[in-house]
C-alpha positions as CSV (number, residue, x, y, z in Angstrom):
1,M,-20.0,10.7,-3.1
2,S,-17.9,10.7,-6.3
3,T,-17.7,7.5,-8.4
4,E,-14.5,8.7,-10.1
5,D,-11.2,7.1,-9.3
6,P,-9.0,9.3,-7.1
7,L,-6.0,11.2,-8.6
8,C,-2.5,10.0,-7.8
9,P,-0.8,11.9,-5.0
10,A,2.6,11.6,-6.6
11,C,2.1,12.6,-10.3
12,H,-1.3,14.3,-10.0
13,V,-2.2,13.0,-13.4
14,G,-2.9,9.3,-13.1
15,K,-5.9,7.7,-11.5
16,L,-5.6,5.2,-8.7
17,H,-7.1,1.7,-9.2
18,V,-7.4,-1.2,-6.7
19,Q,-4.9,-3.9,-7.5
20,K,-3.2,-6.8,-5.7
21,V,0.5,-6.1,-4.9
22,T,3.3,-7.6,-3.0
23,Y,3.9,-5.6,0.2
24,S,7.5,-5.6,1.5
25,Q,9.1,-3.7,4.4
26,V,12.1,-4.2,6.7
27,Y,10.9,-4.5,10.4
28,E,13.5,-5.0,13.1
29,E,16.2,-6.0,10.6
30,Q,13.8,-8.7,9.1
31,L,12.4,-8.4,5.6
32,I,8.6,-8.9,5.6
33,V,7.1,-9.9,2.3
34,V,3.3,-10.3,1.9
35,P,1.8,-11.2,-1.5
36,N,-1.7,-10.3,-2.7
37,V,-2.2,-7.1,-0.6
38,S,-4.9,-4.7,-1.9
39,A,-3.5,-1.4,-2.8
40,L,-4.3,1.6,-4.9
41,V,-2.0,1.8,-7.9
42,C,-1.6,4.7,-10.3
43,D,-2.2,3.9,-13.9
44,I,0.5,6.4,-15.1
45,C,3.4,6.4,-12.7
46,G,2.9,3.2,-10.8
47,E,2.7,4.8,-7.4
48,R,1.3,2.4,-4.8
49,V,-0.7,3.3,-1.7
50,V,-1.8,0.8,1.0
51,D,-4.6,1.9,3.3
52,S,-3.8,2.3,7.0
53,Q,-6.5,-0.2,7.9
54,V,-4.8,-2.8,5.7
55,L,-1.5,-2.1,7.4
56,S,-3.2,-2.5,10.8
57,R,-4.5,-5.9,9.8
58,L,-1.1,-6.9,8.5
59,S,0.4,-6.0,11.8
60,G,-2.1,-8.2,13.6
61,L,-1.6,-11.2,11.3
62,L,2.1,-11.0,11.6
63,G,1.9,-10.8,15.4
64,L,4.0,-7.6,15.5
65,S,4.3,-5.9,18.8
66,Q,4.2,-2.5,17.1
67,Q,1.8,-1.7,14.3
68,I,3.2,-1.0,10.8
69,T,2.4,2.6,10.4
70,R,4.2,3.6,7.2
71,P,1.9,3.3,4.2
72,I,3.6,1.7,1.2
73,T,4.1,4.2,-1.5
74,G,6.3,4.3,-4.5
75,Q,7.0,2.5,-7.7
76,Y,8.0,-1.2,-7.3
């Protein structure tokens, strides 16, 4: 198992590091904003990736009938 940080899937240059971010998404015409969510963030382009297990836990905490399935990515 490698101890190196993974490469960014967007820029393919930067490395992803765990950081706390604010997760936001529109769900059924409602804006959902959750602070302090663990995500992998690129040190070069700022790309953010939230793990699918984290999204599943968020769905449960928010009491959503459907799971949030779209991982957050992009620069915010």
